[in-house]
Structures are given as C-alpha cells and as structure tokens.
VOGU-3710 file (C-alpha; in Angstrom, 3 decimals, decimal comma):
1> xxxxxxxxxx> -0,252/-12,192/-11,495  -1,840/-11,328/-8,170  -0,519/-12,504/-4,811  -2,020/-12,182/-1,358  -1,286/-13,093/2,266  -3,828/-15,085/4,242  -4,058/-17,048/7,477  -4,228/-20,838/7,465  -4,110/-22,855/10,707  -2,827/-19,783/12,530
11> xxxxxxxxxx> 0,088/-19,184/10,146  0,679/-16,777/7,278  0,488/-18,234/3,781  1,098/-16,727/0,335  -1,662/-17,212/-2,191  -1,976/-16,879/-5,958  -5,282/-15,168/-6,758  -7,206/-16,058/-9,919  -10,892/-15,702/-10,772  -12,068/-15,487/-7,191
21> xxxxxxxxxx> -10,003/-18,450/-6,040  -6,629/-18,833/-4,355  -3,864/-21,403/-4,756  -1,994/-21,858/-1,480  1,643/-21,561/-2,573  2,895/-22,813/0,798  0,870/-25,995/0,356  2,260/-26,328/-3,177  5,857/-25,824/-1,978  6,391/-26,518/1,710
31> xxxxxxxxxx> 9,832/-24,853/1,638  8,328/-21,446/0,783  8,501/-18,845/3,587  5,128/-17,728/4,869  5,423/-14,050/4,000  6,045/-12,232/0,739  8,824/-10,195/2,317  10,623/-13,299/3,597  10,267/-14,998/0,220  11,713/-11,978/-1,597
41> xxxxxxxxxx> 14,556/-11,727/0,922  15,355/-15,402/0,349  15,547/-14,823/-3,395  12,522/-16,983/-4,197  11,249/-16,485/-7,749  7,616/-16,058/-6,757  6,517/-15,447/-10,334  8,003/-18,724/-11,539  6,651/-20,630/-8,537  3,168/-19,192/-9,011
51> xxxxxxxxxx> 3,281/-20,049/-12,712  4,039/-23,702/-11,845  1,246/-23,744/-9,272  -1,159/-22,268/-11,830  -0,476/-25,173/-14,190  -0,842/-27,784/-11,469  -3,896/-29,525/-10,053  -3,377/-27,797/-6,682  -6,554/-27,090/-4,761  -8,309/-23,794/-5,501
61> xxxxxxxxxx> -9,704/-22,196/-2,329  -12,623/-19,740/-2,528  -11,198/-16,281/-1,887  -14,209/-15,228/0,145  -13,614/-18,085/2,594  -10,121/-16,908/3,588  -8,966/-14,666/6,417  -6,738/-12,044/4,843  -3,655/-10,769/6,641  -1,603/-7,628/6,116
71> xxxxxxxxxx> -0,170/-8,031/2,623  3,443/-7,261/3,636  3,276/-7,902/7,390  6,681/-6,572/8,461  8,350/-4,375/5,854  11,885/-3,390/6,713  11,026/0,153/5,634  7,785/1,925/4,777  8,790/5,151/3,043  5,945/7,580/2,369
81> xxxxxxxxxx> 5,766/10,618/0,115  3,752/13,697/1,015  2,399/16,261/-1,457  3,232/14,104/-4,496  0,241/15,197/-6,584  0,075/18,751/-7,928  -3,569/19,225/-6,945  -3,051/17,925/-3,409  -0,109/20,258/-2,859  -2,322/23,132/-4,022
91> xxxxxxxxxx> -5,269/22,214/-1,795  -2,831/21,989/1,129  -1,771/25,592/0,487  1,718/24,711/-0,707  3,694/25,117/-3,883  5,215/22,173/-5,705  8,001/20,891/-3,420  11,551/21,027/-4,734  12,262/17,620/-3,181  9,860/14,908/-1,980
101> xxxxxxxxxx> 8,411/15,379/1,504  9,345/12,041/3,073  8,297/10,309/6,273  8,373/6,754/7,618  5,664/4,477/8,926  6,230/1,656/11,399  4,927/-1,879/10,970  2,512/-1,588/13,920  0,521/0,996/11,956  -0,328/-1,483/9,198
111> xxxxxxxxxx> -3,365/-3,690/8,704  -4,976/-5,602/5,874  -8,025/-5,541/3,662  -11,255/-5,878/5,630  -9,616/-5,069/8,946  -10,862/-1,986/10,796  -9,159/1,381/10,740  -9,277/2,731/14,278  -10,402/6,241/15,226  -8,168/6,982/18,238
121> xxxxxxxxxx> -9,620/8,101/21,550  -7,436/11,206/21,518  -8,694/12,649/18,223  -11,680/12,776/15,894  -9,745/14,222/12,932  -9,285/10,922/11,156  -8,668/11,290/7,439  -8,253/9,033/4,387  -5,586/9,097/1,657  -5,741/6,894/-1,438
131> xxxxxxxxxx> -2,239/5,896/-2,541  -0,324/3,632/-4,873  2,196/1,490/-2,998  5,374/0,015/-4,476  6,953/-3,207/-3,192  10,674/-3,631/-3,797  11,697/-7,082/-5,079  15,514/-6,949/-5,064  18,118/-4,902/-3,237  18,466/-1,558/-4,982
141> xxxxxxxxxx> 22,093/-0,468/-5,416  23,031/2,946/-4,128  22,720/5,778/-6,636  20,699/3,741/-9,117  19,673/5,621/-12,263  16,054/6,364/-13,136  16,526/4,290/-16,279  17,370/1,209/-14,190  15,191/1,819/-11,124  12,028/0,009/-12,185
151> xxxxxxxxxx> 13,775/-3,343/-12,623  13,921/-3,572/-8,808  10,143/-3,246/-8,365  8,361/-6,516/-7,678  4,832/-5,178/-7,745  2,178/-2,678/-6,750  -0,764/-2,553/-4,390  -3,288/-0,168/-2,819  -2,552/1,821/0,316  -4,715/3,980/2,567
161> xxxxxxxxxx> -2,518/6,395/4,495  -5,103/7,137/7,191  -3,958/10,214/9,062  -4,702/11,721/12,466  -4,530/15,312/11,293  -4,260/17,260/14,543  -1,368/15,054/15,684  0,210/15,304/12,236  0,316/19,088/12,653  1,663/19,120/16,197
171> xxxxxxxxxx> 5,248/18,862/14,968  7,121/20,214/11,919  7,421/16,658/10,562  4,410/14,370/10,172  5,521/11,072/11,712  3,342/11,028/14,823  0,093/11,637/12,935  0,912/8,849/10,494  1,794/6,081/12,950  -1,242/5,433/15,119
181> xxxxxxxxxx> -1,993/1,721/15,311  -4,279/0,310/12,600  -4,184/3,336/10,321  -2,194/2,053/7,313  -4,244/-0,312/5,170  -2,297/-2,295/2,567  -3,678/-4,704/-0,014  -5,667/-6,706/-0,752  -3,405/-8,082/-3,493  0,073/-7,456/-4,849
191> xxxxxxxxxx> 0,064/-7,192/-8,640  3,399/-8,025/-10,242  5,003/-5,223/-12,211  4,830/-7,100/-15,520  1,020/-6,934/-15,387  0,902/-3,118/-15,323  2,102/-0,131/-17,357  5,717/0,849/-16,734  5,938/2,550/-13,344  2,178/1,954/-12,841
201> xxxxxxxxxx> 1,443/5,114/-14,828  -1,959/6,172/-16,176  -4,024/4,208/-13,653  -7,184/5,682/-12,170  -7,064/6,004/-8,383  -10,097/6,681/-6,194  -11,153/6,964/-2,567  -14,831/6,414/-1,724  -16,276/7,095/1,712  -19,587/5,329/2,306
211> xxxxxxxxxx> -19,904/5,038/-1,461  -19,307/8,730/-2,201  -16,300/9,520/-4,410  -13,895/11,720/-2,436  -10,698/11,402/-4,504  -10,516/10,681/-8,230  -7,224/11,065/-10,089  -4,641/9,380/-12,300  -1,250/8,077/-11,224  0,311/10,046/-14,085
221> xxxxxxxxxx> -0,474/13,179/-12,049  2,264/12,336/-9,534  5,049/14,920/-9,263  7,741/12,297/-8,684  7,335/9,076/-10,637  8,113/5,664/-9,188  11,424/5,518/-11,061  12,488/8,990/-9,954  11,495/8,291/-6,353  13,528/5,072/-6,201
231> xxxxxxxxxx> 16,522/6,843/-7,717  16,274/9,703/-5,206  15,923/7,330/-2,249  18,886/5,266/-3,430  21,086/8,331/-3,025  20,411/8,081/0,715  19,598/4,493/1,687  19,625/0,881/0,580  16,161/-0,256/-0,470  15,715/-3,954/0,290
241> xxxxxxxxxx> 13,343/-6,758/-0,725  9,925/-6,258/0,813  10,382/-2,531/1,466  7,282/-0,471/0,690  7,089/2,993/-0,855  3,748/4,827/-0,566  3,553/7,281/-3,436  1,370/10,038/-1,988  -2,261/11,027/-2,410  -4,248/13,225/-4,821
251> xxxxxxxxxx> -6,620/16,073/-3,961  -9,880/15,530/-2,127  -8,719/14,602/1,370  -11,116/15,293/4,199  -9,140/18,064/5,889  -9,211/20,223/2,745  -12,991/20,153/2,341  -15,410/22,816/3,551  -16,515/21,771/6,073  -13,857/19,124/6,756
261> xxxxxxxxxx> -14,912/15,487/6,407  -13,557/13,148/9,068  -13,984/9,385/9,140  -15,975/8,074/12,085  -17,035/4,762/13,555  -19,494/3,019/11,252  -17,993/4,416/8,040  -16,540/2,292/5,253  -13,581/3,580/3,229  -12,664/2,115/-0,157
271> xxxxxxxxxx> -9,457/2,667/-2,119  -9,502/1,458/-5,717  -6,711/1,563/-8,279  -7,385/0,501/-11,839  -5,986/-2,960/-12,704  -4,704/-3,401/-9,135  -7,695/-3,881/-6,890  -10,141/-2,656/-4,286  -9,047/-2,131/-0,667  -11,964/-1,901/1,775
281> xxxxxxxx> -11,816/-1,127/5,486  -14,572/-0,453/8,026  -13,904/2,296/10,551  -14,210/1,494/14,256  -13,733/3,502/17,445  -10,828/2,663/19,741  -12,034/0,594/22,688  -8,781/-0,402/24,427
//
C-alpha cells in the first residue's frame, strides 16, 4: 500500500493513497500520531490500520486537493550513500569504493513533493540526484545479518539529493554541500516493502530535468544492496523507526556532463522510480 503525509487544518495527517484518492487515517483513528515516524516509533501497525480503513466507508479525499507535507518530516537519522552505482563512481573519476561513502543530512534540508528546491544565493552549481530511499520500520539490532536485514524495512520512496557542488567540494567530506535548506526532496508516497521486489531490486530509476531524461538506471546496479547497507550500518549504529537511508545515485548527474548542467530558477526536476512513484519539484531562487 501507499502512504503519504498531508496537511489538514494546520496539522500533519497520514493518508492511505488509492486510485487518486486519500483516506485520512487520523480521521479514521483519532489516536494515531500525525506523522509516519511517530506512528512507527509508537509501534502502530500502519499496514493493518490502513487495511481496516480501506474496507471502511471512510471518506475518500481527492489527492489533487491536498497540501502535501514532507513524507517523513523529522527523521532521527538521514544516512546517505555516495558513489553507490558503478557508473556514477566511474563518471566521478573514482574506482569502486571498498566501503560505502557515507554522510548525513539534517531534517532542515528536507521538503516534500511539489515544494520548491532552492538555488542558494551563494552558488549556482545546483545539481540533481535521483535516489531510492529506505524507511526503517523497527529498531534494527546491532550487527544484524544481511539475511535478516530486510525484515526491518517498512517501505521505500523517492529521494532527490540536490547538491550544491562547489560547497560539497570545499571539504574532504561532503556534508556542507548536502545540507542547504530545501535541497532534499522526499516522497510523494511511501510504498510498503511487501508491494515491491525484495530489497527494491530491479526497479527503473530516472531523473528528468524539464522533461529531458538525465539519469536512467536500474536499482540492481547499486554496489551495496539495501540489505548489505543495513547490515554494515548496524555494525556502527542503532537504526530506529522512521530513519531514512538514501541509497545513492546513478550516472548522469549535472556536474559530470560536458558542459555541466546546473538547475536554475524556473526548472522542474522529476524523480521517478518504477512501482514507487513520481517526485516533482520546481526550482526557485533563494529570496530570503
């Protein structure tokens, strides 16, 4: 099933998405927390609750009439992988890494479907990165095996790891170029793991800038799979409900093109992953 986060009367609500309509799960069950992360932390069985709501006569709201919010508004951790596709590592002038290149994003960098990605005043080297994102559903025990890792995944969504490239390259690690406000688009829906191939393998992933295909790959091309990534991370940290893992981007990013292609105000960037959804964001200039 597909879940989303939207705004109703100024508050976050969780919705079940079906055939262009949304069932407000918070209206169906008033005890439900207003965010997916909070619900997962509280141990709510969102799949079972959504299944009950689906069978009920609860009101169906037109999806197009709703104001979408950031899908996971305040993840405890947003762990991102760099150079996790063979072709992207090659176009970046690097060999296959021996261990994942990892960095964190902060919650203030996130925004939702339809919300603008912001070209900062201090740079015009604003790039796109189509990525598969993993949402953890239950606390992952330390040193979990690859064989057991996927049972802790709640679902998958689209991510656009918009990057300010000159700032990314100012330091040996990439954090500063990946954490400008309104540069991490997440959504629009969270597809539960049972709806997809194991580990979300063999799904087509694309980025389109103003309708032109810029990235076109398959999630099976990832160097580290979802299961292997969770197992590796569990050697170091406790992954918790609502944590997000961004699984890296394939070849075709703007900085690796000749000449480079940078996003600018007025552009529209689309990230689409087969069987998951279409994430669309307009690009605006910073005005603050």
